[in-house]
Structure formats: C-alpha cells, structure tokens
DODO-700583 format. One record per residue (C-alpha): residue number from 1; x, y, z. Coordinates in pm, 1 decimal. Example, Ala and Ser with C-alpha at 12.3 -4.5 7.8 and 13.67 -1.06 7.14 Angstrom:
2
<guse><pos>1</pos><east>1230.0</east><north>-450.0</north><up>780.0</up></guse>
<guse><pos>2</pos><east>1367.0</east><north>-106.0</north><up>714.0</up></guse>
//
This chain:
209
<guse><pos>1</pos><east>4584.5</east><north>9664.5</north><up>12227.9</up></guse>
<guse><pos>2</pos><east>4861.4</east><north>9628.1</north><up>11961.9</up></guse>
<guse><pos>3</pos><east>4744.7</east><north>9324.0</north><up>11808.0</up></guse>
<guse><pos>4</pos><east>4350.6</east><north>9327.0</north><up>11881.8</up></guse>
<guse><pos>5</pos><east>4313.4</east><north>9286.2</north><up>11493.9</up></guse>
<guse><pos>6</pos><east>4534.0</east><north>8996.5</north><up>11499.1</up></guse>
<guse><pos>7</pos><east>4359.7</east><north>8838.7</north><up>11830.0</up></guse>
<guse><pos>8</pos><east>4039.9</east><north>8879.4</north><up>11673.8</up></guse>
<guse><pos>9</pos><east>4057.8</east><north>8704.9</north><up>11355.2</up></guse>
<guse><pos>10</pos><east>4246.1</east><north>8360.6</north><up>11572.1</up></guse>
<guse><pos>11</pos><east>3884.9</east><north>8371.5</north><up>11775.0</up></guse>
<guse><pos>12</pos><east>3693.0</east><north>8445.5</north><up>11395.9</up></guse>
<guse><pos>13</pos><east>3958.7</east><north>8179.5</north><up>11191.5</up></guse>
<guse><pos>14</pos><east>4110.8</east><north>7928.3</north><up>11435.1</up></guse>
<guse><pos>15</pos><east>3835.5</east><north>7928.6</north><up>11744.1</up></guse>
<guse><pos>16</pos><east>3506.9</east><north>7962.9</north><up>11643.1</up></guse>
<guse><pos>17</pos><east>3559.7</east><north>7827.6</north><up>11260.3</up></guse>
<guse><pos>18</pos><east>3643.2</east><north>7495.8</north><up>11422.1</up></guse>
<guse><pos>19</pos><east>3362.0</east><north>7466.9</north><up>11699.7</up></guse>
<guse><pos>20</pos><east>3489.1</east><north>7624.3</north><up>12027.4</up></guse>
<guse><pos>21</pos><east>3168.3</east><north>7741.4</north><up>12176.9</up></guse>
<guse><pos>22</pos><east>3228.3</east><north>7808.8</north><up>12490.9</up></guse>
<guse><pos>23</pos><east>3176.8</east><north>8188.6</north><up>12583.6</up></guse>
<guse><pos>24</pos><east>3358.7</east><north>8219.8</north><up>12839.6</up></guse>
<guse><pos>25</pos><east>3682.3</east><north>8039.0</north><up>12687.3</up></guse>
<guse><pos>26</pos><east>3633.6</east><north>8262.0</north><up>12431.7</up></guse>
<guse><pos>27</pos><east>3617.5</east><north>8545.9</north><up>12643.8</up></guse>
<guse><pos>28</pos><east>3989.4</east><north>8472.2</north><up>12810.3</up></guse>
<guse><pos>29</pos><east>4120.0</east><north>8359.9</north><up>12466.8</up></guse>
<guse><pos>30</pos><east>4035.1</east><north>8739.9</north><up>12380.1</up></guse>
<guse><pos>31</pos><east>4163.9</east><north>8911.5</north><up>12723.0</up></guse>
<guse><pos>32</pos><east>4510.3</east><north>8743.6</north><up>12746.7</up></guse>
<guse><pos>33</pos><east>4738.0</east><north>8906.9</north><up>12558.0</up></guse>
<guse><pos>34</pos><east>4963.4</east><north>8619.4</north><up>12353.1</up></guse>
<guse><pos>35</pos><east>5177.8</east><north>8854.0</north><up>12232.6</up></guse>
<guse><pos>36</pos><east>5356.0</east><north>8864.4</north><up>12610.7</up></guse>
<guse><pos>37</pos><east>5423.3</east><north>8503.2</north><up>12623.0</up></guse>
<guse><pos>38</pos><east>5695.9</east><north>8474.3</north><up>12339.8</up></guse>
<guse><pos>39</pos><east>5972.3</east><north>8570.5</north><up>12297.3</up></guse>
<guse><pos>40</pos><east>6010.3</east><north>8951.2</north><up>12147.6</up></guse>
<guse><pos>41</pos><east>6117.8</east><north>8847.3</north><up>11776.7</up></guse>
<guse><pos>42</pos><east>5812.7</east><north>8604.9</north><up>11771.5</up></guse>
<guse><pos>43</pos><east>5512.4</east><north>8880.9</north><up>11886.4</up></guse>
<guse><pos>44</pos><east>5390.7</east><north>8969.0</north><up>11520.1</up></guse>
<guse><pos>45</pos><east>5334.4</east><north>8604.9</north><up>11507.0</up></guse>
<guse><pos>46</pos><east>5176.9</east><north>8543.0</north><up>11832.3</up></guse>
<guse><pos>47</pos><east>4833.4</east><north>8513.4</north><up>11673.8</up></guse>
<guse><pos>48</pos><east>4916.0</east><north>8250.4</north><up>11374.7</up></guse>
<guse><pos>49</pos><east>4755.8</east><north>7902.5</north><up>11374.6</up></guse>
<guse><pos>50</pos><east>5075.7</east><north>7706.7</north><up>11495.7</up></guse>
<guse><pos>51</pos><east>5253.4</east><north>7642.1</north><up>11820.6</up></guse>
<guse><pos>52</pos><east>5569.6</east><north>7876.9</north><up>11849.2</up></guse>
<guse><pos>53</pos><east>5896.0</east><north>7812.3</north><up>12030.9</up></guse>
<guse><pos>54</pos><east>5996.0</east><north>7938.9</north><up>12384.5</up></guse>
<guse><pos>55</pos><east>6331.0</east><north>7872.8</north><up>12474.5</up></guse>
<guse><pos>56</pos><east>6535.9</east><north>7549.1</north><up>12586.2</up></guse>
<guse><pos>57</pos><east>6335.1</east><north>7326.6</north><up>12366.0</up></guse>
<guse><pos>58</pos><east>5983.9</east><north>7415.5</north><up>12465.8</up></guse>
<guse><pos>59</pos><east>5662.8</east><north>7528.8</north><up>12266.7</up></guse>
<guse><pos>60</pos><east>5356.3</east><north>7762.8</north><up>12338.6</up></guse>
<guse><pos>61</pos><east>5072.4</east><north>7560.0</north><up>12190.1</up></guse>
<guse><pos>62</pos><east>4892.2</east><north>7695.3</north><up>11890.0</up></guse>
<guse><pos>63</pos><east>4601.0</east><north>7917.3</north><up>12023.6</up></guse>
<guse><pos>64</pos><east>4312.1</east><north>7649.2</north><up>11857.0</up></guse>
<guse><pos>65</pos><east>4456.2</east><north>7393.5</north><up>12104.1</up></guse>
<guse><pos>66</pos><east>4478.1</east><north>7615.1</north><up>12455.7</up></guse>
<guse><pos>67</pos><east>4135.0</east><north>7685.8</north><up>12371.0</up></guse>
<guse><pos>68</pos><east>3989.3</east><north>7305.4</north><up>12277.9</up></guse>
<guse><pos>69</pos><east>4211.2</east><north>7165.1</north><up>12586.0</up></guse>
<guse><pos>70</pos><east>4018.8</east><north>7459.5</north><up>12812.0</up></guse>
<guse><pos>71</pos><east>3680.5</east><north>7411.1</north><up>12715.6</up></guse>
<guse><pos>72</pos><east>3694.8</east><north>7019.3</north><up>12755.5</up></guse>
<guse><pos>73</pos><east>3761.5</east><north>7048.2</north><up>13088.8</up></guse>
<guse><pos>74</pos><east>3406.5</east><north>7251.6</north><up>13197.3</up></guse>
<guse><pos>75</pos><east>3511.8</east><north>7410.4</north><up>13432.8</up></guse>
<guse><pos>76</pos><east>3264.5</east><north>7583.1</north><up>13691.4</up></guse>
<guse><pos>77</pos><east>3397.7</east><north>7976.5</north><up>13789.4</up></guse>
<guse><pos>78</pos><east>3475.6</east><north>7826.5</north><up>14138.9</up></guse>
<guse><pos>79</pos><east>3741.3</east><north>7571.1</north><up>14027.4</up></guse>
<guse><pos>80</pos><east>4038.1</east><north>7472.9</north><up>14133.0</up></guse>
<guse><pos>81</pos><east>4296.4</east><north>7357.4</north><up>13860.4</up></guse>
<guse><pos>82</pos><east>4649.3</east><north>7239.4</north><up>13872.7</up></guse>
<guse><pos>83</pos><east>4843.7</east><north>7270.9</north><up>13495.7</up></guse>
<guse><pos>84</pos><east>5166.7</east><north>7066.4</north><up>13451.0</up></guse>
<guse><pos>85</pos><east>5402.0</east><north>7226.6</north><up>13201.3</up></guse>
<guse><pos>86</pos><east>5342.7</east><north>7568.2</north><up>13262.2</up></guse>
<guse><pos>87</pos><east>5572.5</east><north>7655.3</north><up>13013.8</up></guse>
<guse><pos>88</pos><east>5563.5</east><north>8096.5</north><up>12909.9</up></guse>
<guse><pos>89</pos><east>5229.6</east><north>8080.4</north><up>13164.1</up></guse>
<guse><pos>90</pos><east>4988.1</east><north>8153.9</north><up>12850.1</up></guse>
<guse><pos>91</pos><east>4773.6</east><north>7838.2</north><up>12924.9</up></guse>
<guse><pos>92</pos><east>4773.7</east><north>7982.3</north><up>13335.5</up></guse>
<guse><pos>93</pos><east>4645.0</east><north>8220.1</north><up>13208.9</up></guse>
<guse><pos>94</pos><east>4349.9</east><north>8127.1</north><up>13052.2</up></guse>
<guse><pos>95</pos><east>4276.8</east><north>7909.4</north><up>13382.9</up></guse>
<guse><pos>96</pos><east>4338.6</east><north>8207.5</north><up>13577.6</up></guse>
<guse><pos>97</pos><east>4086.9</east><north>8377.3</north><up>13370.6</up></guse>
<guse><pos>98</pos><east>3850.7</east><north>8129.1</north><up>13433.4</up></guse>
<guse><pos>99</pos><east>3916.1</east><north>7939.8</north><up>13751.5</up></guse>
<guse><pos>100</pos><east>3870.0</east><north>8022.2</north><up>14108.3</up></guse>
<guse><pos>101</pos><east>4251.8</east><north>7906.2</north><up>14178.3</up></guse>
<guse><pos>102</pos><east>4513.9</east><north>7752.6</north><up>13955.0</up></guse>
<guse><pos>103</pos><east>4842.5</east><north>7559.8</north><up>14071.2</up></guse>
<guse><pos>104</pos><east>5078.3</east><north>7512.2</north><up>13803.5</up></guse>
<guse><pos>105</pos><east>5412.6</east><north>7277.5</north><up>13779.8</up></guse>
<guse><pos>106</pos><east>5712.4</east><north>7383.5</north><up>13552.4</up></guse>
<guse><pos>107</pos><east>6007.7</east><north>7141.5</north><up>13542.1</up></guse>
<guse><pos>108</pos><east>6215.1</east><north>7410.0</north><up>13384.1</up></guse>
<guse><pos>109</pos><east>6318.6</east><north>7689.0</north><up>13647.9</up></guse>
<guse><pos>110</pos><east>6417.8</east><north>7906.0</north><up>13399.6</up></guse>
<guse><pos>111</pos><east>6090.1</east><north>7880.5</north><up>13232.6</up></guse>
<guse><pos>112</pos><east>5905.9</east><north>7890.5</north><up>13541.7</up></guse>
<guse><pos>113</pos><east>6048.4</east><north>8238.1</north><up>13644.6</up></guse>
<guse><pos>114</pos><east>5993.5</east><north>8408.3</north><up>13279.8</up></guse>
<guse><pos>115</pos><east>5632.0</east><north>8264.7</north><up>13327.4</up></guse>
<guse><pos>116</pos><east>5585.6</east><north>8417.8</north><up>13704.2</up></guse>
<guse><pos>117</pos><east>5747.4</east><north>8773.1</north><up>13550.0</up></guse>
<guse><pos>118</pos><east>5448.5</east><north>8807.4</north><up>13312.6</up></guse>
<guse><pos>119</pos><east>5186.0</east><north>8723.7</north><up>13474.2</up></guse>
<guse><pos>120</pos><east>5298.5</east><north>8964.0</north><up>13745.1</up></guse>
<guse><pos>121</pos><east>5291.8</east><north>9239.9</north><up>13502.4</up></guse>
<guse><pos>122</pos><east>4977.4</east><north>9165.0</north><up>13388.1</up></guse>
<guse><pos>123</pos><east>4857.4</east><north>9130.3</north><up>13698.4</up></guse>
<guse><pos>124</pos><east>4743.6</east><north>8791.1</north><up>13756.7</up></guse>
<guse><pos>125</pos><east>4633.7</east><north>8683.8</north><up>14074.5</up></guse>
<guse><pos>126</pos><east>4508.2</east><north>8343.4</north><up>14211.6</up></guse>
<guse><pos>127</pos><east>4768.2</east><north>8154.7</north><up>14043.6</up></guse>
<guse><pos>128</pos><east>5063.4</east><north>7913.3</north><up>14275.4</up></guse>
<guse><pos>129</pos><east>5319.7</east><north>7830.8</north><up>14043.3</up></guse>
<guse><pos>130</pos><east>5648.9</east><north>7604.2</north><up>14146.4</up></guse>
<guse><pos>131</pos><east>5922.5</east><north>7412.6</north><up>13994.2</up></guse>
<guse><pos>132</pos><east>5864.9</east><north>7064.6</north><up>13971.0</up></guse>
<guse><pos>133</pos><east>5798.7</east><north>6736.0</north><up>13837.2</up></guse>
<guse><pos>134</pos><east>5478.0</east><north>6749.6</north><up>13686.4</up></guse>
<guse><pos>135</pos><east>5500.3</east><north>6301.9</north><up>13745.2</up></guse>
<guse><pos>136</pos><east>5469.0</east><north>6385.8</north><up>14094.2</up></guse>
<guse><pos>137</pos><east>5190.1</east><north>6546.0</north><up>14078.3</up></guse>
<guse><pos>138</pos><east>5094.1</east><north>6876.5</north><up>14364.0</up></guse>
<guse><pos>139</pos><east>5400.3</east><north>6906.3</north><up>14627.1</up></guse>
<guse><pos>140</pos><east>5081.6</east><north>6906.5</north><up>14867.5</up></guse>
<guse><pos>141</pos><east>4923.0</east><north>6484.4</north><up>14778.8</up></guse>
<guse><pos>142</pos><east>4627.5</east><north>6530.3</north><up>14969.9</up></guse>
<guse><pos>143</pos><east>4497.9</east><north>6847.0</north><up>14741.9</up></guse>
<guse><pos>144</pos><east>4257.3</east><north>6765.2</north><up>14494.7</up></guse>
<guse><pos>145</pos><east>4133.7</east><north>6958.1</north><up>14165.1</up></guse>
<guse><pos>146</pos><east>3841.2</east><north>7016.0</north><up>13922.9</up></guse>
<guse><pos>147</pos><east>4036.9</east><north>7016.2</north><up>13686.1</up></guse>
<guse><pos>148</pos><east>4391.1</east><north>6912.3</north><up>13545.8</up></guse>
<guse><pos>149</pos><east>4547.6</east><north>7000.2</north><up>13215.9</up></guse>
<guse><pos>150</pos><east>4876.5</east><north>6846.4</north><up>13088.4</up></guse>
<guse><pos>151</pos><east>5043.5</east><north>7090.5</north><up>12814.1</up></guse>
<guse><pos>152</pos><east>5349.1</east><north>6821.7</north><up>12775.6</up></guse>
<guse><pos>153</pos><east>5279.3</east><north>6439.6</north><up>12682.0</up></guse>
<guse><pos>154</pos><east>5357.1</east><north>6165.6</north><up>12898.1</up></guse>
<guse><pos>155</pos><east>5339.7</east><north>5815.0</north><up>12698.3</up></guse>
<guse><pos>156</pos><east>5105.7</east><north>5671.3</north><up>12977.0</up></guse>
<guse><pos>157</pos><east>4840.2</east><north>5819.3</north><up>13184.3</up></guse>
<guse><pos>158</pos><east>5009.4</east><north>5887.9</north><up>13471.4</up></guse>
<guse><pos>159</pos><east>4786.7</east><north>5785.0</north><up>13782.8</up></guse>
<guse><pos>160</pos><east>4910.1</east><north>6005.8</north><up>14023.0</up></guse>
<guse><pos>161</pos><east>4739.7</east><north>6300.4</north><up>13859.2</up></guse>
<guse><pos>162</pos><east>4445.3</east><north>6132.0</north><up>13765.8</up></guse>
<guse><pos>163</pos><east>4388.8</east><north>6007.6</north><up>14164.9</up></guse>
<guse><pos>164</pos><east>4397.7</east><north>6395.6</north><up>14233.7</up></guse>
<guse><pos>165</pos><east>4065.5</east><north>6451.7</north><up>14066.6</up></guse>
<guse><pos>166</pos><east>3805.7</east><north>6550.1</north><up>14327.4</up></guse>
<guse><pos>167</pos><east>3478.9</east><north>6303.5</north><up>14193.8</up></guse>
<guse><pos>168</pos><east>3295.9</east><north>6478.7</north><up>13874.4</up></guse>
<guse><pos>169</pos><east>3655.2</east><north>6633.8</north><up>13774.6</up></guse>
<guse><pos>170</pos><east>3846.5</east><north>6608.6</north><up>13441.0</up></guse>
<guse><pos>171</pos><east>4189.3</east><north>6538.7</north><up>13352.3</up></guse>
<guse><pos>172</pos><east>4278.9</east><north>6647.7</north><up>12984.7</up></guse>
<guse><pos>173</pos><east>4614.7</east><north>6541.0</north><up>12815.4</up></guse>
<guse><pos>174</pos><east>4796.9</east><north>6409.5</north><up>12545.5</up></guse>
<guse><pos>175</pos><east>4909.5</east><north>6052.2</north><up>12553.9</up></guse>
<guse><pos>176</pos><east>5165.6</east><north>5935.8</north><up>12336.4</up></guse>
<guse><pos>177</pos><east>5499.2</east><north>5898.1</north><up>12212.6</up></guse>
<guse><pos>178</pos><east>5819.1</east><north>6148.4</north><up>12228.8</up></guse>
<guse><pos>179</pos><east>5838.4</east><north>6283.6</north><up>11875.6</up></guse>
<guse><pos>180</pos><east>5535.9</east><north>6107.4</north><up>11739.8</up></guse>
<guse><pos>181</pos><east>5161.8</east><north>6117.1</north><up>11669.2</up></guse>
<guse><pos>182</pos><east>4991.3</east><north>6150.8</north><up>12026.1</up></guse>
<guse><pos>183</pos><east>4664.6</east><north>6112.1</north><up>12142.1</up></guse>
<guse><pos>184</pos><east>4381.6</east><north>6434.3</north><up>12334.1</up></guse>
<guse><pos>185</pos><east>4235.5</east><north>6224.0</north><up>12596.9</up></guse>
<guse><pos>186</pos><east>4016.2</east><north>6352.0</north><up>12866.0</up></guse>
<guse><pos>187</pos><east>3983.0</east><north>6144.8</north><up>13216.5</up></guse>
<guse><pos>188</pos><east>3715.8</east><north>6171.6</north><up>13383.6</up></guse>
<guse><pos>189</pos><east>3651.7</east><north>6073.6</north><up>13754.1</up></guse>
<guse><pos>190</pos><east>3316.2</east><north>5929.5</north><up>13835.5</up></guse>
<guse><pos>191</pos><east>3128.7</east><north>6021.4</north><up>14149.5</up></guse>
<guse><pos>192</pos><east>3230.3</east><north>5648.0</north><up>14287.1</up></guse>
<guse><pos>193</pos><east>3593.9</east><north>5757.7</north><up>14232.5</up></guse>
<guse><pos>194</pos><east>3621.4</east><north>5503.3</north><up>13913.4</up></guse>
<guse><pos>195</pos><east>3784.5</east><north>5696.5</north><up>13575.9</up></guse>
<guse><pos>196</pos><east>3674.8</east><north>5637.1</north><up>13228.1</up></guse>
<guse><pos>197</pos><east>3887.9</east><north>5779.7</north><up>12912.0</up></guse>
<guse><pos>198</pos><east>3805.8</east><north>5915.2</north><up>12569.2</up></guse>
<guse><pos>199</pos><east>4065.8</east><north>5976.3</north><up>12362.4</up></guse>
<guse><pos>200</pos><east>3953.7</east><north>6303.5</north><up>12106.2</up></guse>
<guse><pos>201</pos><east>4222.4</east><north>6323.5</north><up>11830.4</up></guse>
<guse><pos>202</pos><east>4605.5</east><north>6311.4</north><up>11724.9</up></guse>
<guse><pos>203</pos><east>4831.3</east><north>6600.9</north><up>11844.4</up></guse>
<guse><pos>204</pos><east>5251.1</east><north>6685.6</north><up>11899.5</up></guse>
<guse><pos>205</pos><east>5294.5</east><north>6809.7</north><up>12179.5</up></guse>
<guse><pos>206</pos><east>5647.5</east><north>6831.8</north><up>12377.6</up></guse>
<guse><pos>207</pos><east>5748.2</east><north>6517.2</north><up>12542.3</up></guse>
<guse><pos>208</pos><east>5671.0</east><north>6539.7</north><up>12947.8</up></guse>
<guse><pos>209</pos><east>5978.9</east><north>6432.5</north><up>13097.3</up></guse>
//
C-alpha cells in the first residue's frame, strides 16, 4: 500500500492516542485505503487529522470521528447496519468490515455513484447503497437494524430512524444546527422498546437535508 506509513501514523497518533481501543475498528481503519475515497488531488492528505471536501458541498469526516462513531455502535459480527449520508463510501466500507450487511443511503446521486464505484473497485460486498432521503429511513420500513450511523447532522432526533433500531441497537449521530456546533449523540433502544440518549462531545458535520 502506497500510503502504509501514513495509515500507521494515523492509527497511532489520531486513533490510539485518543482512546480508540476496539481492535476490530482499528483493523478496519488499517484495511480500508482512505485515499481511494477522496478526490485524486487530495490523496496526499487522505490520512491527515481533518475532514476533506469530496465535492458537491460534502466532506469525508476526519479519521478519528469515523473510528469513534464506529466504535460507539458496538457492532456484533452478524450486525445489520444502516448508514445515512454515505458520501464518499469510506464510512460504508469501514462498517462493511465489521458488520454482516450494510444498508446505506445517500441523497446526492452523483456522490452515490462515485461511492458505489470505489466500493466495487475494492471488492466490497454485503452493501446495499441507494439514493434516498435519510429522514424517511430505509425504503423497507419494516426492516430493523442493530446499528444506525448518521454522517450528517439533523437539528433533532429523527424518530423514524430511532424506531428502526432493534432492541439493544444503537443510533450514533450528530444533532444540532447547520453551520453551528452539534453534539455527537448515542441513542440506545432497550429491550422494552424505550430509548435513552447520551451526548458525548461537540462536533461539526454537514447538515442533514
């Protein structure tokens, strides 16, 4: 891998130094070539500690946030996962490394096509990537997920998505105003069907529209 040294530095300095401990998450971050999911002119910046533009007003999140949100899902190996805001497809690939199957929605058809191409080029299976409105949830409303991850920020908790969690499932998302500081939040559905919410840290994501 051309960027092997940069990837190892990312894992050491950005992930492990900040407390990412799940070996499965670290293995996924090591295995997925991040440079394949950014524009060619940004390949040399792919492993730096900040978001990068991917076109159409969207960004790929900084590596630490990708790893943290993935770790917070606490996915079993047989997990069914829903991702809202697939963007470049990088987070989708990380989830596919951990889960049995990933359903992903991306509102922008051009970005969705680019993400599909990158994922196909790298041989990722078990991914169903569709163009759609994240607020509406997965087009098959009866489907339930072990984990749901939002890579874009709504200004409130989308109840339709929370209702798509299986008992014991987790929804990880930023919540807050567009252009302002949002809160990275974990929503857990208990065995009784009730949800609890925990706010972790301030973040900045593109708005969910």
